[in-house]
DSSP file (Angstrom, degrees, kcal/mol; ACC not computed):
  #  RESIDUE AA STRUCTURE BP1 BP2  ACC     N-H-->O    O-->H-N    N-H-->O    O-->H-N    TCO  KAPPA ALPHA  PHI   PSI    X-CA   Y-CA   Z-CA
    1    1 A X     >        0   0    0      0, 0.0     4,-2.4     0, 0.0     5,-0.2   0.000 360.0 360.0 360.0 -43.2   -8.8   20.9    2.3
    2    2 A X  H  >  +     0   0    0      1,-0.2     4,-2.7     2,-0.2     5,-0.2   0.905 360.0  51.0 -59.3 -42.8   -5.3   20.0    1.1
    3    3 A X  H  > S+     0   0    0      2,-0.2     4,-2.5     1,-0.2    -1,-0.2   0.907 110.2  48.4 -63.5 -42.7   -4.9   17.3    3.8
    4    4 A X  H  > S+     0   0    0      2,-0.2     4,-2.4     1,-0.2    -1,-0.2   0.911 112.8  48.9 -63.8 -41.7   -8.2   15.7    2.9
    5    5 A X  H  X S+     0   0    0     -4,-2.4     4,-2.6     2,-0.2    -2,-0.2   0.916 112.1  48.6 -63.3 -43.8   -7.3   15.6   -0.8
    6    6 A X  H  X S+     0   0    0     -4,-2.7     4,-2.5     2,-0.2    -2,-0.2   0.890 110.9  50.7 -64.4 -40.0   -3.9   14.1    0.0
    7    7 A X  H  X S+     0   0    0     -4,-2.5     4,-2.2     2,-0.2    -2,-0.2   0.944 112.6  45.6 -62.8 -47.7   -5.4   11.5    2.2
    8    8 A X  H  X S+     0   0    0     -4,-2.4     4,-2.8     1,-0.2     5,-0.2   0.904 112.5  51.3 -62.6 -42.0   -7.9   10.5   -0.5
    9    9 A X  H  X S+     0   0    0     -4,-2.6     4,-2.9     1,-0.2     5,-0.4   0.920 110.1  49.2 -61.7 -44.2   -5.1   10.5   -3.1
   10   10 A X  H  X S+     0   0    0     -4,-2.5     4,-2.2     1,-0.2     5,-0.3   0.898 113.2  47.5 -63.0 -40.6   -2.9    8.2   -1.0
   11   11 A X  H  X S+     0   0    0     -4,-2.2     4,-2.5    -5,-0.2     5,-0.3   0.949 116.2  42.8 -65.1 -49.0   -5.8    5.8   -0.4
   12   12 A X  H  X S+     0   0    0     -4,-2.8     4,-2.6     2,-0.2     5,-0.3   0.940 120.6  40.1 -66.7 -48.3   -6.8    5.7   -4.1
   13   13 A X  H  X S+     0   0    0     -4,-2.9     4,-2.6    -5,-0.2     5,-0.4   0.947 118.8  46.2 -67.8 -47.1   -3.3    5.4   -5.5
   14   14 A X  H  X S+     0   0    0     -4,-2.2     4,-2.2    -5,-0.4     5,-0.3   0.932 118.1  42.8 -60.1 -46.6   -2.0    3.1   -2.8
   15   15 A X  H  X S+     0   0    0     -4,-2.5     4,-2.5    -5,-0.3     5,-0.2   0.916 116.8  45.7 -67.2 -44.4   -5.1    0.8   -3.0
   16   16 A X  H  X S+     0   0    0     -4,-2.6     4,-2.0    -5,-0.3     5,-0.2   0.927 117.5  42.6 -68.1 -44.6   -5.4    0.8   -6.8
   17   17 A X  H  X S+     0   0    0     -4,-2.6     4,-2.6    -5,-0.3     5,-0.2   0.957 118.5  44.3 -67.0 -49.2   -1.7    0.2   -7.5
   18   18 A X  H  X S+     0   0    0     -4,-2.2     4,-2.2    -5,-0.4    -2,-0.2   0.908 114.7  49.6 -63.0 -41.8   -1.3   -2.4   -4.7
   19   19 A X  H  X S+     0   0    0     -4,-2.5     4,-1.5    -5,-0.3    -1,-0.2   0.880 112.4  47.2 -65.5 -38.3   -4.5   -4.2   -5.7
   20   20 A X  H  X S+     0   0    0     -4,-2.0     4,-1.9    -5,-0.2    -2,-0.2   0.926 113.6  46.8 -68.8 -45.3   -3.5   -4.4   -9.4
   21   21 A X  H  X S+     0   0    0     -4,-2.6     4,-2.8     1,-0.2    -2,-0.2   0.860 107.3  59.3 -64.5 -34.4    0.0   -5.6   -8.6
   22   22 A X  H  X S+     0   0    0     -4,-2.2     4,-2.4    -5,-0.2    -1,-0.2   0.894 104.4  49.5 -61.6 -39.9   -1.6   -8.2   -6.2
   23   23 A X  H  X S+     0   0    0     -4,-1.5     4,-2.1     2,-0.2    -1,-0.2   0.924 111.7  49.1 -63.9 -43.7   -3.6   -9.6   -9.1
   24   24 A X  H  X S+     0   0    0     -4,-1.9     4,-2.2     1,-0.2    -2,-0.2   0.908 110.7  50.1 -61.2 -42.1   -0.5   -9.8  -11.2
   25   25 A X  H  X S+     0   0    0     -4,-2.8     4,-3.1     1,-0.2     5,-0.2   0.908 108.9  51.9 -63.2 -41.8    1.4  -11.5   -8.3
   26   26 A X  H  X S+     0   0    0     -4,-2.4     4,-2.2     1,-0.2     6,-0.3   0.880 108.3  52.2 -62.6 -37.3   -1.4  -14.1   -7.9
   27   27 A X  H  X>S+     0   0    0     -4,-2.1     5,-1.4     2,-0.2     4,-1.2   0.930 113.9  42.9 -62.5 -45.3   -1.2  -14.8  -11.6
   28   28 A X  H  <5S+     0   0    0     -4,-2.2    -2,-0.2     2,-0.2    -1,-0.2   0.920 114.8  49.0 -67.9 -44.2    2.5  -15.5  -11.4
   29   29 A X  H  <5S+     0   0    0     -4,-3.1    -2,-0.2     1,-0.2    -1,-0.2   0.908 123.8  30.7 -62.0 -43.0    2.4  -17.4   -8.1
   30   30 A X  H  <5S-     0   0    0     -4,-2.2    -1,-0.2    -5,-0.2    -2,-0.2   0.486 100.5-128.7 -97.2  -4.7   -0.4  -19.7   -9.4
   31   31 A X  T  <5 +     0   0    0     -4,-1.2     2,-0.3     1,-0.2    -3,-0.2   0.920  65.6 129.7  54.4  47.1    0.5  -19.7  -13.1
   32   32 A X      < -     0   0    0     -5,-1.4    -1,-0.2    -6,-0.3    -2,-0.1  -0.862  62.6 -98.3-127.5 161.3   -3.0  -18.8  -14.0
   33   33 A X     >  -     0   0    0     -2,-0.3     4,-2.1     1,-0.1     3,-0.2  -0.353  34.8-111.1 -75.1 159.1   -4.6  -16.1  -16.2
   34   34 A X  H  > S+     0   0    0      1,-0.2     4,-2.8     2,-0.2     5,-0.2   0.848 118.0  58.4 -57.9 -33.8   -6.0  -12.9  -14.6
   35   35 A X  H  > S+     0   0    0      2,-0.2     4,-2.1     1,-0.2    -1,-0.2   0.924 107.0  46.1 -63.2 -44.0   -9.5  -14.0  -15.5
   36   36 A X  H  > S+     0   0    0      2,-0.2     4,-2.1     1,-0.2    -1,-0.2   0.907 113.2  49.8 -65.7 -41.3   -9.1  -17.2  -13.5
   37   37 A X  H  X S+     0   0    0     -4,-2.1     4,-2.0     1,-0.2    -2,-0.2   0.915 110.9  49.3 -63.4 -42.4   -7.7  -15.2  -10.6
   38   38 A X  H  X S+     0   0    0     -4,-2.8     4,-2.5     1,-0.2    -1,-0.2   0.857 108.2  53.8 -67.2 -33.8  -10.5  -12.7  -10.7
   39   39 A X  H  X S+     0   0    0     -4,-2.1     4,-1.6     2,-0.2    -1,-0.2   0.910 107.2  52.0 -61.8 -41.3  -13.0  -15.6  -10.7
   40   40 A X  H  < S+     0   0    0     -4,-2.1     4,-0.4     2,-0.2    -2,-0.2   0.894 109.8  48.5 -63.2 -39.3  -11.3  -16.9   -7.6
   41   41 A X  H >< S+     0   0    0     -4,-2.0     3,-1.5     1,-0.2     4,-0.3   0.934 110.7  50.8 -63.9 -45.2  -11.7  -13.4   -6.0
   42   42 A X  H >X S+     0   0    0     -4,-2.5     4,-2.9     1,-0.3     3,-1.7   0.773  94.7  73.1 -63.4 -26.0  -15.4  -13.4   -7.0
   43   43 A X  H 3X S+     0   0    0     -4,-1.6     4,-1.6     1,-0.3    -1,-0.3   0.743  83.3  69.4 -64.1 -20.3  -15.9  -16.8   -5.5
   44   44 A X  H <4 S+     0   0    0     -3,-1.5    71,-2.9    -4,-0.4    -1,-0.3   0.813 115.8  23.7 -64.0 -29.2  -15.7  -15.2   -2.1
   45   45 A X  H <4 S+     0   0    0     -3,-1.7    -2,-0.2    -4,-0.3    -1,-0.2   0.758 135.1  33.2-102.4 -35.1  -19.0  -13.6   -2.8
   46   46 A X  H  < S-     0   0    0     -4,-2.9     4,-0.3     1,-0.1    -3,-0.2   0.636 107.6-109.9 -99.0 -16.0  -20.6  -15.9   -5.3
   47   47 A X     X  -     0   0    0     -4,-1.6     4,-2.3    -5,-0.4     5,-0.2   0.004  36.1 -84.5  89.4 152.9  -19.2  -19.3   -4.3
   48   48 A X  H  > S+     0   0    0     67,-0.3     4,-2.5     1,-0.2     5,-0.2   0.914 123.9  48.3 -62.6 -47.5  -16.7  -21.2   -6.3
   49   49 A X  H  > S+     0   0    0      1,-0.2     4,-1.6     2,-0.2    -1,-0.2   0.935 115.4  43.3 -62.5 -48.5  -19.0  -22.9   -8.8
   50   50 A X  H  > S+     0   0    0     -4,-0.3     4,-0.7     1,-0.2    -1,-0.2   0.898 115.1  49.6 -65.1 -40.6  -21.0  -19.8   -9.7
   51   51 A X  H >< S+     0   0    0     -4,-2.3     3,-0.7     1,-0.2    -2,-0.2   0.925 111.7  47.1 -66.0 -44.2  -17.9  -17.6  -10.0
   52   52 A X  H 3< S+     0   0    0     -4,-2.5     3,-0.4     1,-0.2    -1,-0.2   0.800 116.3  45.0 -69.4 -27.5  -16.0  -20.1  -12.2
   53   53 A X  H 3< S+     0   0    0     -4,-1.6    -1,-0.2    -5,-0.2    -2,-0.2   0.523  93.3  84.7 -89.8  -6.2  -19.1  -20.5  -14.5
   54   54 A X  S XX S-     0   0    0     -3,-0.7     4,-1.0    -4,-0.7     3,-0.9   0.469  73.9-160.1 -82.8  -2.0  -19.8  -16.8  -14.6
   55   55 A X  H 3>  -     0   0    0     -3,-0.4     4,-1.7     1,-0.2     3,-0.3  -0.208  63.3 -16.8  61.9-147.7  -17.5  -15.8  -17.5
   56   56 A X  H 3> S+     0   0    0      1,-0.2     4,-2.4     2,-0.2    -1,-0.2   0.785 133.8  63.3 -65.2 -27.5  -16.5  -12.2  -17.9
   57   57 A X  H <> S+     0   0    0     -3,-0.9     4,-1.8     2,-0.2    -1,-0.2   0.930 106.7  41.8 -64.4 -44.8  -19.3  -11.0  -15.6
   58   58 A X  H  X S+     0   0    0     -4,-1.0     4,-2.4    -3,-0.3    -1,-0.2   0.833 111.9  56.0 -73.3 -29.3  -18.0  -12.8  -12.6
   59   59 A X  H  X S+     0   0    0     -4,-1.7     4,-2.4     2,-0.2    -2,-0.2   0.903 107.2  50.1 -64.2 -39.7  -14.4  -11.7  -13.5
   60   60 A X  H  X S+     0   0    0     -4,-2.4     4,-2.5     2,-0.2    -2,-0.2   0.888 109.5  50.6 -64.6 -38.7  -15.7   -8.1  -13.4
   61   61 A X  H  X S+     0   0    0     -4,-1.8     4,-2.6     2,-0.2    -2,-0.2   0.915 110.1  50.8 -63.3 -42.3  -17.2   -8.8  -10.0
   62   62 A X  H  X S+     0   0    0     -4,-2.4     4,-2.6     2,-0.2    -2,-0.2   0.901 109.9  49.5 -61.3 -41.7  -13.9  -10.2   -8.9
   63   63 A X  H  X S+     0   0    0     -4,-2.4     4,-2.4     2,-0.2     5,-0.2   0.917 111.8  48.3 -63.9 -43.3  -12.1   -7.1  -10.2
   64   64 A X  H  X S+     0   0    0     -4,-2.5     4,-2.5     1,-0.2    -2,-0.2   0.910 113.2  47.8 -63.7 -41.6  -14.5   -4.8   -8.4
   65   65 A X  H  X S+     0   0    0     -4,-2.6     4,-2.8     2,-0.2     5,-0.2   0.905 110.8  51.7 -65.3 -40.8  -14.2   -6.8   -5.2
   66   66 A X  H  X S+     0   0    0     -4,-2.6     4,-2.4     2,-0.2    -2,-0.2   0.932 113.2  43.7 -61.6 -46.3  -10.4   -6.7   -5.5
   67   67 A X  H  X S+     0   0    0     -4,-2.4     4,-2.6     2,-0.2     5,-0.2   0.916 113.7  51.1 -67.2 -42.0  -10.3   -2.9   -5.9
   68   68 A X  H  X S+     0   0    0     -4,-2.5     4,-2.2    -5,-0.2    -2,-0.2   0.933 113.4  44.7 -61.3 -45.5  -12.8   -2.4   -3.1
   69   69 A X  H  X S+     0   0    0     -4,-2.8     4,-2.7     1,-0.2    -1,-0.2   0.905 113.2  51.3 -65.0 -40.1  -10.9   -4.5   -0.7
   70   70 A X  H  X S+     0   0    0     -4,-2.4     4,-2.5    -5,-0.2    -2,-0.2   0.895 110.6  48.1 -64.8 -40.0   -7.6   -2.9   -1.7
   71   71 A X  H  X S+     0   0    0     -4,-2.6     4,-2.5     2,-0.2    -1,-0.2   0.894 112.4  49.4 -66.6 -39.7   -9.0    0.6   -1.2
   72   72 A X  H  X S+     0   0    0     -4,-2.2     4,-2.0    -5,-0.2    -2,-0.2   0.932 112.5  46.9 -64.2 -45.8  -10.4   -0.4    2.2
   73   73 A X  H  X S+     0   0    0     -4,-2.7     4,-1.8     1,-0.2    -2,-0.2   0.916 113.7  48.5 -62.7 -43.3   -7.1   -1.9    3.3
   74   74 A X  H  X S+     0   0    0     -4,-2.5     4,-3.1     1,-0.2     5,-0.3   0.898 108.4  54.7 -63.5 -40.0   -5.2    1.2    2.0
   75   75 A X  H  X S+     0   0    0     -4,-2.5     4,-2.6     1,-0.2     5,-0.3   0.898 105.3  53.3 -61.2 -40.1   -7.7    3.5    3.9
   76   76 A X  H  X S+     0   0    0     -4,-2.0     4,-1.9     2,-0.2    -1,-0.2   0.941 114.4  41.0 -59.9 -47.3   -6.9    1.6    7.1
   77   77 A X  H  X S+     0   0    0     -4,-1.8     4,-2.6     2,-0.2    -2,-0.2   0.940 115.7  48.8 -68.5 -46.2   -3.2    2.2    6.7
   78   78 A X  H  X S+     0   0    0     -4,-3.1     4,-1.3     1,-0.2    -2,-0.2   0.919 113.8  46.3 -62.2 -44.2   -3.4    5.8    5.5
   79   79 A X  H  X S+     0   0    0     -4,-2.6     4,-1.4    -5,-0.3    -1,-0.2   0.882 112.5  51.0 -66.9 -36.9   -5.8    6.8    8.3
   80   80 A X  H  X S+     0   0    0     -4,-1.9     4,-2.4    -5,-0.3    -2,-0.2   0.890 107.1  54.2 -64.7 -38.1   -3.6    5.1   10.8
   81   81 A X  H  < S+     0   0    0     -4,-2.6     7,-0.3     1,-0.2    -1,-0.2   0.775 103.7  56.2 -69.5 -24.2   -0.6    6.9    9.5
   82   82 A X  H  < S+     0   0    0     -4,-1.3     3,-0.3    -5,-0.2    -1,-0.2   0.889 114.5  38.8 -68.1 -39.2   -2.4   10.2   10.0
   83   83 A X  H  < S+     0   0    0     -4,-1.4     2,-0.5     1,-0.3    -2,-0.2   0.791 124.7  39.3 -81.0 -29.4   -2.9    9.4   13.6
   84   84 A X    ><  -     0   0    0     -4,-2.4     3,-2.4    -5,-0.1     4,-0.4  -0.808  65.6-172.9-124.2  88.1    0.6    7.8   14.1
   85   85 A X  T >> S+     0   0    0     -2,-0.5     4,-2.2     1,-0.3     3,-1.4   0.695  78.2  77.1 -58.1 -19.5    3.2    9.8   12.2
   86   86 A X  H 3> S+     0   0    0      1,-0.3     4,-2.4     2,-0.2    -1,-0.3   0.812  86.0  63.1 -58.9 -28.2    5.8    7.1   12.9
   87   87 A X  H <4 S+     0   0    0     -3,-2.4    -1,-0.3     1,-0.2    -2,-0.2   0.762 107.1  42.8 -68.5 -24.5    4.2    5.1   10.2
   88   88 A X  H X4 S+     0   0    0     -3,-1.4     3,-1.0    -4,-0.4    -2,-0.2   0.859 113.5  50.2 -84.7 -41.2    5.2    7.8    7.7
   89   89 A X  H 3< S+     0   0    0     -4,-2.2    -2,-0.2     1,-0.3     3,-0.2   0.890 124.7  29.6 -64.7 -39.2    8.7    8.3    9.1
   90   90 A X  T 3X S+     0   0    0     -4,-2.4     4,-2.2    -5,-0.2    -1,-0.3  -0.430  80.5 152.2-115.3  54.4    9.4    4.6    9.0
   91   91 A X  H <>  +     0   0    0     -3,-1.0     4,-2.6     1,-0.2     5,-0.2   0.827  63.7  52.9 -62.0 -37.4    7.1    3.7    6.1
   92   92 A X  H  > S+     0   0    0      2,-0.2     4,-2.5     1,-0.2     5,-0.2   0.976 114.2  37.7 -70.4 -53.2    9.0    0.7    4.7
   93   93 A X  H  > S+     0   0    0      1,-0.2     4,-2.3     2,-0.2    -1,-0.2   0.896 119.6  50.6 -63.7 -34.4    9.2   -1.4    7.9
   94   94 A X  H  X S+     0   0    0     -4,-2.2     4,-2.4     2,-0.2    -1,-0.2   0.915 111.3  48.0 -66.3 -41.4    5.7   -0.2    8.9
   95   95 A X  H  X S+     0   0    0     -4,-2.6     4,-2.2    -5,-0.3    -2,-0.2   0.883 111.1  50.4 -65.8 -38.7    4.4   -1.2    5.5
   96   96 A X  H  X S+     0   0    0     -4,-2.5     4,-1.8     2,-0.2    -2,-0.2   0.919 111.6  47.8 -65.1 -42.9    6.0   -4.6    5.6
   97   97 A X  H  X S+     0   0    0     -4,-2.3     4,-2.0     1,-0.2    -2,-0.2   0.904 110.9  51.9 -63.4 -40.3    4.6   -5.3    9.1
   98   98 A X  H  X S+     0   0    0     -4,-2.4     4,-2.8     1,-0.2    -1,-0.2   0.902 105.9  55.2 -61.5 -40.9    1.2   -4.1    7.8
   99   99 A X  H  X S+     0   0    0     -4,-2.2     4,-2.4     2,-0.2    -1,-0.2   0.878 105.5  52.0 -60.2 -39.1    1.5   -6.6    4.9
  100  100 A X  H  X S+     0   0    0     -4,-1.8     4,-2.1     2,-0.2    -1,-0.2   0.933 111.1  47.7 -61.7 -45.5    2.1   -9.4    7.3
  101  101 A X  H  X S+     0   0    0     -4,-2.0     4,-2.4     1,-0.2    -2,-0.2   0.910 110.6  51.0 -61.7 -42.9   -1.1   -8.4    9.2
  102  102 A X  H  X S+     0   0    0     -4,-2.8     4,-2.9     1,-0.2     5,-0.3   0.917 107.8  54.3 -60.8 -43.7   -3.1   -8.2    6.0
  103  103 A X  H  X S+     0   0    0     -4,-2.4     4,-2.7     1,-0.2     5,-0.3   0.949 111.9  42.3 -54.6 -52.5   -1.9  -11.6    5.0
  104  104 A X  H  X S+     0   0    0     -4,-2.1     4,-2.2     1,-0.2     5,-0.2   0.878 115.1  49.4 -68.5 -37.4   -3.1  -13.3    8.2
  105  105 A X  H  X>S+     0   0    0     -4,-2.4     5,-2.4    -5,-0.2     4,-1.6   0.938 115.4  43.8 -65.6 -45.7   -6.4  -11.4    8.3
  106  106 A X  I  <>S+     0   0    0     -4,-2.9     5,-2.6    -5,-0.2     6,-0.2   0.938 120.6  39.6 -65.0 -46.0   -7.2  -12.2    4.7
  107  107 A X  I  <5S+     0   0    0     -4,-2.7    13,-0.6    -5,-0.3     5,-0.2   0.836 127.9  28.4 -75.7 -33.3   -6.2  -15.9    4.9
  108  108 A X  I  <5S+     0   0    0     -4,-2.2    -1,-0.2    -5,-0.3    -3,-0.2   0.442 134.4  20.5-114.4  -0.8   -7.5  -16.8    8.3
  109  109 A X  I  X5S+     0   0    0     -4,-1.6     4,-1.6    -5,-0.2    -3,-0.2   0.582 123.9  39.0-125.8 -60.2  -10.5  -14.4    8.8
  110  110 A X  I  ><S+     0   0    0     -5,-2.4     4,-0.9     2,-0.2     3,-0.2   0.954 118.1  44.6 -65.0 -53.5  -11.8  -13.0    5.5
  111  111 A X  H >4<S+     0   0    0     -5,-2.6     6,-1.1    -6,-0.2     3,-1.1   0.935 113.9  48.9 -61.3 -47.7  -11.5  -16.1    3.3
  112  112 A X  H 34 S+     0   0    0      1,-0.3    -1,-0.2    -6,-0.2    -2,-0.2   0.836 113.8  47.6 -62.0 -29.1  -12.9  -18.6    5.9
  113  113 A X  H 3< S+     0   0    0     -4,-1.6    -1,-0.3    -3,-0.2    -2,-0.2   0.567 101.6  84.4 -85.4  -7.8  -15.9  -16.2    6.5
  114  114 A X  S << S-     0   0    0     -3,-1.1     3,-0.4    -4,-0.9   -69,-0.2  -0.148 104.3 -88.5 -82.9-177.5  -16.5  -15.8    2.7
  115  115 A X  S    S+     0   0    0    -71,-2.9   -67,-0.3     1,-0.2   -71,-0.2   0.683 126.6  67.1 -66.8 -17.2  -18.5  -18.1    0.4
  116  116 A X  S    S-     0   0    0     -5,-0.3    -1,-0.2   -72,-0.2    -4,-0.1   0.937  86.2-170.7 -66.0 -45.9  -15.3  -20.0   -0.1
  117  117 A X        +     0   0    0     -6,-1.1     2,-0.3    -3,-0.4    -5,-0.2   0.618  39.8  84.9  74.1  18.8  -15.6  -21.0    3.5
  118  118 A X  S    S-     0   0    0     -7,-0.4     2,-0.4     3,-0.0    -1,-0.1  -0.990  79.1-102.4-147.7 158.4  -12.3  -22.7    4.3
  119  119 A X        -     0   0    0     -2,-0.3   -11,-0.1    -7,-0.1   -12,-0.1  -0.656  50.7-110.1 -76.2 130.3   -8.8  -21.9    5.4
  120  120 A X        -     0   0    0    -13,-0.6     2,-0.5    -2,-0.4    -1,-0.1  -0.263  24.8-124.4 -61.7 148.2   -6.5  -22.1    2.4
  121  121 A X        -     0   0    0     -3,-0.0     2,-0.4     6,-0.0    -1,-0.1  -0.840  32.8-168.7 -94.0 126.9   -4.0  -25.0    2.3
  122  122 A X        -     0   0    0     -2,-0.5     2,-0.2     4,-0.0     3,-0.0  -0.905  18.5-152.0-117.7 144.1   -0.5  -23.8    1.8
  123  123 A X     >  -     0   0    0     -2,-0.4     4,-2.6     1,-0.1     5,-0.2  -0.598  43.9-101.1 -90.6 169.0    2.8  -25.5    1.0
  124  124 A X  H  > S+     0   0    0     -2,-0.2     4,-2.2     1,-0.2     5,-0.2   0.903 124.5  49.0 -58.4 -40.5    5.9  -23.9    2.4
  125  125 A X  H  > S+     0   0    0      2,-0.2     4,-2.6     1,-0.2     5,-0.2   0.935 112.4  45.0 -66.9 -47.0    6.6  -22.4   -1.1
  126  126 A X  H  > S+     0   0    0      2,-0.2     4,-2.6     1,-0.2     5,-0.2   0.874 112.4  53.1 -68.0 -34.7    3.1  -21.1   -1.6
  127  127 A X  H  X S+     0   0    0     -4,-2.6     4,-2.4     2,-0.2    -1,-0.2   0.948 112.0  45.4 -60.4 -48.4    3.0  -19.6    1.9
  128  128 A X  H  X S+     0   0    0     -4,-2.2     4,-2.3    -5,-0.2    -2,-0.2   0.913 114.9  47.0 -63.1 -43.7    6.3  -17.8    1.3
  129  129 A X  H  X S+     0   0    0     -4,-2.6     4,-1.9     2,-0.2    -1,-0.2   0.914 114.1  46.5 -66.8 -42.6    5.2  -16.5   -2.2
  130  130 A X  H  X S+     0   0    0     -4,-2.6     4,-1.8     2,-0.2    -1,-0.2   0.876 112.0  51.6 -67.6 -36.3    1.8  -15.3   -0.9
  131  131 A X  H  X S+     0   0    0     -4,-2.4     4,-2.3    -5,-0.2    -2,-0.2   0.914 108.3  51.6 -65.0 -42.0    3.5  -13.7    2.1
  132  132 A X  H  X S+     0   0    0     -4,-2.3     4,-2.3     1,-0.2    -2,-0.2   0.886 106.9  54.1 -61.5 -38.1    5.9  -11.9   -0.2
  133  133 A X  H  X S+     0   0    0     -4,-1.9     4,-2.2     1,-0.2    -1,-0.2   0.904 110.5  45.8 -62.6 -40.2    3.0  -10.6   -2.3
  134  134 A X  H  X S+     0   0    0     -4,-1.8     4,-2.6     2,-0.2    -2,-0.2   0.823 108.6  55.7 -74.4 -30.0    1.4   -9.2    0.9
  135  135 A X  H  X S+     0   0    0     -4,-2.3     4,-2.3     2,-0.2    -2,-0.2   0.924 110.5  46.3 -62.5 -43.3    4.7   -7.6    2.0
  136  136 A X  H  X S+     0   0    0     -4,-2.3     4,-2.5     2,-0.2    -2,-0.2   0.914 110.6  53.1 -63.6 -43.3    4.8   -5.9   -1.4
  137  137 A X  H  X S+     0   0    0     -4,-2.2     4,-2.3     1,-0.2    -2,-0.2   0.947 111.3  45.8 -56.0 -50.8    1.2   -4.8   -1.0
  138  138 A X  H  X S+     0   0    0     -4,-2.6     4,-2.5     1,-0.2    -1,-0.2   0.890 111.8  51.4 -62.0 -40.8    1.9   -3.3    2.4
  139  139 A X  H  X S+     0   0    0     -4,-2.3     4,-2.2     2,-0.2    -1,-0.2   0.893 109.6  50.1 -64.7 -39.7    5.0   -1.5    1.2
  140  140 A X  H  X S+     0   0    0     -4,-2.5     4,-1.9     2,-0.2    -2,-0.2   0.944 112.3  46.5 -64.1 -47.5    3.2    0.0   -1.8
  141  141 A X  H  X S+     0   0    0     -4,-2.3     4,-1.9     1,-0.2    -2,-0.2   0.925 113.7  48.6 -60.7 -44.6    0.4    1.3    0.4
  142  142 A X  H  X S+     0   0    0     -4,-2.5     4,-1.9     1,-0.2    -1,-0.2   0.862 106.7  57.7 -65.1 -35.4    2.9    2.7    2.9
  143  143 A X  H  X S+     0   0    0     -4,-2.2     4,-0.7     1,-0.2    -1,-0.2   0.932 109.9  42.9 -59.1 -47.1    4.8    4.4    0.1
  144  144 A X  H  < S+     0   0    0     -4,-1.9     4,-0.4     1,-0.2     3,-0.3   0.830 114.7  51.1 -70.5 -30.6    1.8    6.3   -1.0
  145  145 A X  H >< S+     0   0    0     -4,-1.9     3,-0.7    -5,-0.2    -1,-0.2   0.799  97.9  69.2 -73.8 -28.5    0.8    7.2    2.6
  146  146 A X  H 3< S+     0   0    0     -4,-1.9    -1,-0.2     1,-0.2    -2,-0.2   0.822  99.3  44.4 -63.2 -35.7    4.3    8.5    3.5
  147  147 A X  T 3<        0   0    0     -4,-0.7    -1,-0.2    -3,-0.3    -2,-0.1   0.583 360.0 360.0 -91.1 -11.1    4.3   11.6    1.4
  148  148 A X    <         0   0    0     -3,-0.7    -1,-0.2    -4,-0.4    -2,-0.1   0.512 360.0 360.0 -83.1 360.0    0.9   13.0    2.1
């Protein structure tokens, strides 16, 4: 019972903290408000026009989607760390590597398959900043997974 509780706690805390910080990082990187960033997240399900016109309702959908994706991503890492204890022993490099993987999956698989429907265009600066945000995301998730 303790192990299941610890696993769930690591998933919830890792996903919620990393997902929340990720929204903050997106605000800083793009110099936009959290509402606009959450509209952009919602556009993956609603399409850009509907999400941007949807007001607080579409922002709430974006927040729910962000937390759901963050919990799913955290669950993948936490469950993998249960099967591969090296991910707990070397949590920081493993988390950073995981963040790189998350970046490429989100940018080149999830976003193109969403209602947004295209690969994002990056400058060298935006690529570096977005990659750093995902490195931080991976490190946060790995931090919570390490102790359980």
